[in-house]
Residue frames as a rotation matrix with the C-alpha (Angstrom) as fourth column:
MET 1
0.395 -0.603 -0.693 -10.72
0.548 0.760 -0.349 2.83
0.737 -0.242 0.631 3.35
LEU 2
-0.639 -0.704 0.310 -9.17
0.206 -0.545 -0.813 5.77
0.741 -0.456 0.493 5.19
ARG 3
-0.095 0.702 0.705 -12.42
-0.793 -0.482 0.373 6.50
0.602 -0.524 0.602 7.02
SER 4
0.739 0.377 -0.558 -12.59
-0.056 0.860 0.507 2.88
0.671 -0.344 0.657 8.18
LEU 5
-0.090 -0.855 -0.510 -9.21
0.766 0.268 -0.584 3.49
0.637 -0.443 0.631 9.85
GLY 6
0.637 0.433 -0.637 -10.53
0.749 -0.542 0.381 6.70
-0.181 -0.720 -0.670 11.42
TRP 7
-0.490 -0.869 -0.072 -7.96
0.793 -0.478 0.377 8.85
-0.362 0.128 0.924 9.63
THR 8
0.661 0.718 -0.219 -8.83
0.600 -0.681 -0.421 12.47
-0.451 0.147 -0.880 8.95
ALA 9
0.722 -0.353 0.595 -7.48
0.326 -0.585 -0.743 15.40
0.610 0.730 -0.307 6.92
GLY 10
0.447 -0.650 0.615 -4.04
-0.698 -0.683 -0.215 16.48
0.560 -0.333 -0.759 8.09
GLN 11
0.964 -0.059 0.259 -3.34
-0.127 0.752 0.647 13.10
-0.233 -0.656 0.718 9.73
ARG 12
0.155 -0.978 -0.138 0.42
-0.975 -0.174 0.138 12.58
-0.159 0.113 -0.981 10.14
LEU 13
0.973 0.229 0.044 1.71
-0.206 0.934 -0.292 9.44
-0.107 0.275 0.956 8.46
ASP 14
-0.156 -0.970 0.184 4.81
-0.563 0.241 0.791 7.31
-0.812 0.020 -0.584 8.19
ILE 15
0.888 0.395 -0.238 5.20
-0.403 0.415 -0.815 5.92
-0.223 0.820 0.528 4.67
ARG 16
-0.157 -0.981 0.110 7.81
-0.764 0.192 0.616 3.32
-0.626 0.013 -0.780 3.76
ALA 17
0.247 0.116 -0.962 8.55
-0.816 0.560 -0.142 0.69
0.523 0.820 0.233 1.14
VAL 18
-0.091 -0.229 0.969 8.46
-0.711 0.696 0.098 -2.91
-0.697 -0.680 -0.226 2.32
GLU 19
-0.577 -0.270 0.771 9.47
0.177 0.880 0.440 -5.57
-0.797 0.390 -0.460 -0.21
GLY 20
-0.918 0.134 0.374 7.93
0.366 -0.082 0.927 -3.78
0.155 0.988 0.026 -3.20
SER 21
0.170 0.985 0.018 4.78
0.831 -0.153 0.535 -2.68
0.530 -0.076 -0.844 -1.39
VAL 22
-0.531 -0.259 0.807 4.08
-0.125 -0.918 -0.376 0.50
0.838 -0.300 0.455 0.54
MET 23
-0.145 0.454 -0.879 3.19
0.942 0.336 0.018 0.59
0.304 -0.826 -0.476 4.23
VAL 24
-0.377 0.150 0.914 1.35
-0.117 -0.987 0.113 3.69
0.919 -0.064 0.390 5.44
ALA 25
-0.153 0.282 -0.947 0.90
0.899 0.438 -0.015 4.04
0.410 -0.854 -0.320 9.19
CYS 26
0.695 0.428 0.578 -0.63
0.083 -0.846 0.527 6.69
0.714 -0.318 -0.624 11.39
ARG 27
0.030 -0.758 -0.651 2.23
0.972 0.175 -0.158 8.16
0.233 -0.628 0.742 13.45
GLU 28
0.819 0.276 -0.503 2.40
0.459 -0.842 0.284 11.33
-0.345 -0.464 -0.816 15.53
ASP 29
0.115 -0.872 -0.476 5.96
-0.116 -0.488 0.865 11.86
-0.987 -0.044 -0.157 14.32
GLY 30
0.199 0.025 0.980 5.15
0.851 0.492 -0.185 11.07
-0.487 0.870 0.076 10.66
VAL 31
-0.621 -0.518 -0.588 6.56
0.149 -0.815 0.560 13.44
-0.769 0.260 0.584 8.05
PHE 32
-0.899 0.402 0.176 3.77
0.176 -0.037 0.984 12.84
0.402 0.915 -0.038 5.51
PHE 33
-0.704 0.706 -0.075 0.14
-0.286 -0.378 -0.881 13.99
-0.650 -0.598 0.468 5.79
LEU 34
-0.187 0.772 0.607 -3.33
0.931 0.336 -0.141 13.25
-0.313 0.539 -0.782 4.43
THR 35
-0.745 -0.064 0.664 -4.41
0.423 -0.815 0.396 16.15
0.516 0.576 0.634 2.21
SER 36
-0.895 0.442 0.065 -6.85
-0.378 -0.672 -0.637 18.78
-0.238 -0.595 0.768 3.43
GLN 37
-0.040 0.894 -0.447 -9.52
-0.926 0.135 0.352 16.78
0.375 0.428 0.822 1.55
GLY 38
0.313 0.112 0.943 -8.52
-0.707 0.691 0.153 13.64
-0.635 -0.714 0.295 3.46
HIS 39
0.943 -0.015 -0.332 -6.83
-0.256 0.604 -0.755 11.99
0.212 0.797 0.566 0.45
LEU 40
0.464 -0.838 0.288 -3.69
0.120 0.382 0.916 9.91
-0.878 -0.391 0.278 0.56
ARG 41
0.900 -0.315 -0.300 -1.11
-0.381 -0.238 -0.893 11.01
0.210 0.919 -0.334 -1.97
LEU 42
0.679 -0.728 0.092 1.99
0.604 0.625 0.494 8.91
-0.418 -0.280 0.864 -2.29
PRO 43
0.532 -0.546 -0.647 5.00
-0.458 -0.828 0.323 11.20
-0.712 0.125 -0.691 -2.71
ALA 44
0.716 -0.278 -0.641 7.16
-0.627 0.148 -0.765 10.76
0.307 0.949 -0.069 -5.81
VAL 45
-0.356 -0.921 0.157 10.02
-0.900 0.293 -0.321 9.28
0.250 -0.256 -0.934 -3.80
VAL 46
-0.251 0.360 0.899 7.68
-0.512 0.739 -0.439 6.58
-0.822 -0.570 -0.001 -2.45
ARG 47
0.813 0.571 -0.117 6.34
-0.373 0.356 -0.857 5.80
-0.447 0.740 0.502 -5.94
HIS 48
0.347 -0.776 -0.526 9.93
-0.803 0.044 -0.595 5.47
0.485 0.629 -0.608 -7.18
TRP 49
-0.399 -0.489 0.775 10.80
-0.851 0.512 -0.115 3.06
-0.341 -0.706 -0.621 -4.33
CYS 50
-0.171 0.472 0.865 8.19
-0.042 0.874 -0.485 0.64
-0.984 -0.119 -0.129 -5.67
ALA 51
-0.972 -0.224 0.075 8.36
0.079 -0.008 0.997 1.50
-0.223 0.974 0.026 -9.39
LEU 52
-0.133 0.991 0.008 4.74
0.771 0.109 -0.628 2.64
-0.623 -0.077 -0.778 -9.16
ARG 53
-0.917 -0.173 0.360 3.60
0.388 -0.598 0.701 4.56
0.094 0.783 0.615 -12.24
PRO 54
-0.670 0.721 -0.177 0.67
-0.583 -0.659 -0.476 6.99
-0.460 -0.216 0.861 -12.49
GLY 55
0.084 0.854 -0.513 -2.57
-0.987 0.143 0.076 5.13
0.138 0.500 0.855 -13.14
GLN 56
-0.606 -0.344 -0.717 -1.14
-0.294 0.935 -0.199 1.75
0.739 0.090 -0.667 -12.15
ARG 57
0.505 0.863 -0.023 -3.61
-0.377 0.245 0.893 -0.36
0.776 -0.443 0.449 -10.21
VAL 58
-0.733 -0.660 0.165 -2.87
-0.425 0.254 -0.869 -1.35
0.532 -0.707 -0.466 -6.63
LEU 59
0.165 0.728 -0.665 -4.55
0.441 0.548 0.710 -3.38
0.882 -0.411 -0.231 -3.91
LEU 60
-0.359 -0.192 0.913 -5.24
-0.640 -0.661 -0.391 -1.50
0.679 -0.725 0.115 -0.67
ALA 61
0.098 0.357 -0.929 -5.52
0.492 0.794 0.357 -3.48
0.865 -0.492 -0.098 2.55
ALA 62
0.281 0.074 0.957 -6.46
-0.653 -0.716 0.247 -1.79
0.703 -0.695 -0.152 5.82
GLU 63
-0.231 -0.393 -0.890 -4.77
0.510 0.730 -0.455 -3.11
0.829 -0.559 0.032 8.96
PRO 64
0.504 0.554 0.662 -6.86
-0.185 -0.680 0.709 -1.57
0.844 -0.480 -0.241 11.78
ASP 65
0.888 -0.174 -0.425 -4.95
0.457 0.426 0.781 -3.42
0.045 -0.888 0.457 14.54
HIS 66
-0.102 -0.991 -0.085 -1.78
0.961 -0.120 0.250 -1.64
-0.258 -0.056 0.964 13.39
ASP 67
0.524 0.398 -0.753 -3.49
0.202 -0.917 -0.344 1.64
-0.827 0.028 -0.561 12.42
ALA 68
-0.508 -0.805 -0.305 -1.96
-0.285 -0.177 0.942 1.11
-0.813 0.566 -0.139 8.98
LEU 69
0.742 0.637 -0.211 -2.69
-0.371 0.127 -0.920 0.64
-0.559 0.760 0.330 5.31
ALA 70
-0.283 -0.794 0.538 -0.82
0.220 0.492 0.842 -1.64
-0.934 0.357 0.036 2.89
VAL 71
0.560 0.321 -0.764 -0.52
-0.657 -0.390 -0.645 -0.62
-0.505 0.863 -0.008 -0.76
HIS 72
-0.043 -0.530 0.847 0.38
0.169 0.832 0.529 -3.67
-0.985 0.166 0.053 -2.86
THR 73
-0.209 -0.126 -0.970 1.55
-0.857 -0.454 0.243 -3.24
-0.471 0.882 -0.013 -6.46
MET 74
0.765 0.558 -0.322 0.58
-0.642 0.620 -0.451 -5.67
-0.052 0.552 0.833 -9.23
PRO 75
0.072 -0.782 -0.620 4.09
-0.509 0.505 -0.697 -7.17
0.858 0.366 -0.362 -9.52
VAL 76
-0.737 -0.294 0.609 4.00
-0.674 0.260 -0.691 -7.98
0.045 -0.920 -0.390 -5.79
LEU 77
0.158 0.885 0.437 0.56
-0.773 0.386 -0.503 -9.56
-0.615 -0.259 0.745 -6.11
ASP 78
0.624 -0.002 -0.782 1.67
-0.655 0.545 -0.524 -11.56
0.427 0.839 0.338 -9.15
SER 79
-0.403 -0.874 -0.271 4.63
-0.516 0.462 -0.722 -12.95
0.756 -0.151 -0.637 -7.22
LEU 80
-0.642 0.211 0.737 2.44
-0.704 0.220 -0.676 -13.82
-0.304 -0.953 0.008 -4.24
LEU 81
0.275 0.935 0.223 -0.22
-0.688 0.353 -0.634 -15.57
-0.671 0.021 0.741 -6.31
THR 82
0.020 -0.293 -0.956 1.75
-0.950 0.291 -0.110 -17.39
0.311 0.910 -0.273 -9.01
GLU 83
-0.862 -0.465 -0.200 2.62
-0.382 0.857 -0.346 -20.48
0.332 -0.222 -0.917 -6.98
PRO 84
-0.621 0.688 0.376 -0.76
-0.194 0.330 -0.924 -20.90
-0.760 -0.646 -0.071 -5.19
HIS 85
0.306 0.756 -0.579 -2.62
-0.801 -0.123 -0.585 -20.59
-0.514 0.643 0.568 -8.51
ALA 86
-0.255 -0.477 -0.841 -0.32
-0.837 0.544 -0.055 -23.11
0.484 0.690 -0.538 -10.15
ARG 87
-0.983 -0.093 0.158 -0.97
-0.168 0.795 -0.582 -25.57
-0.071 -0.599 -0.798 -7.30
MET 88
-0.308 0.949 0.068 -4.69
-0.428 -0.074 -0.901 -24.91
-0.850 -0.307 0.429 -7.43
PHE 89
0.580 0.568 -0.583 -4.92
-0.733 0.052 -0.679 -25.68
-0.355 0.821 0.446 -11.11
GLY 90
0.757 -0.220 0.615 -2.41
0.152 0.975 0.161 -28.53
-0.635 -0.029 0.772 -11.17
GLY 91
0.828 -0.482 0.288 0.33
0.279 -0.092 -0.956 -26.81
0.487 0.871 0.058 -13.12
GLU 92
0.003 -0.908 -0.419 3.78
0.998 -0.024 0.060 -25.44
-0.065 -0.418 0.906 -12.58
PRO 93
0.521 0.103 -0.847 4.52
0.241 -0.970 0.030 -21.80
-0.819 -0.220 -0.531 -11.82
THR 94
0.671 -0.280 0.687 5.65
0.706 -0.043 -0.707 -19.91
0.227 0.959 0.169 -14.91
């Protein structure tokens, strides 16, 4: 995913919480970095912002037009999908 954005080791990043998800954007003035191996590590403060626990699954979505990556937590995805799934299957959201 990071390679598809063209990000490399040491890349400066801006990381912020947005409505329970995490937005990671390539920024020259970013205070966060990709590791020397080119990995993205979410700092503890960022994980706390979104109540993200170690090992919890997330959905990553690259946004090449914004040179950014969205990290969506399962609770956010549940809230986004509950109503459409209920409509799709003829029921009411729970």
